[in-house]
Steps between C-alpha positions, in 0.01 A plus 500: 500500500560456873762268627431267796743705716323825435170358610648390826230605750213461253564132439541414873206305636383504858613212706282188509415522871362854462266399216385192693424719805300743295303208350446346852372822643280565205327168535482524879333845488268393221398187701440711815284746310295210351440343840405836658273574200322164546422570867396857422263374227345244738438778755350711219258221414379478860411871494290476188123505574310177432139473363353618831706816501740405776852369468645198681677735739180692567326173595797396726481838685122465529516154661788602731316810627163317529654219705729714712283485819475120473875446552633408840862530605534127502386467137728786393792311653383185319493697171852619570597136541333400178689758291846414647613289194444804267822687438514818705476755206166341393365407853284815548333468164439128556367570848258759364361269228476205738327713765256623230409145406459404867290802570276428197441143626428615852268781390313282255445227759361770744749394762529713819880483472773354286587145605791269439289310248435827303875568507591152364234509236585856395869416491441202276266689271733806474811294425567462124482146360868506408583520869279215616799266561658764733159562663447130586852460634467820713168389646633150579818635650296723735248228590201679343222269397388593149306181431152682501630725228678235289250562222628861467849380426524402132 
């Protein structure tokens, strides 16, 4: 019915590089959306209330506010030093969660102020297990004695 010459433009296929670039960008955008969704889902889980009615973020805020008067400038500087290995986009979040753990330890021990020992113990407890190798190398590199808290590193 139609000859090949009459279909001219209809039978022409896009060039190979164009199709490959479309496929590349499709997979790249899909991958970025999956990664972003993963982190958003993790944040969502932290906001969900636990059995006591408060979420993990509520407890972190509670311990930070409760321990705020216990922090000296020297210990704030030490906390800044402890969170230096964390990539800068995540540093504030890591600092807040580590400060919450340090504050919890200091308040529960009825300490008059946050000490270096509270900071080291809170830093070790707040660091996820998957990062323990980096934690140990960072502490050793900075000459911080963590031997009294070796049992907390699993």
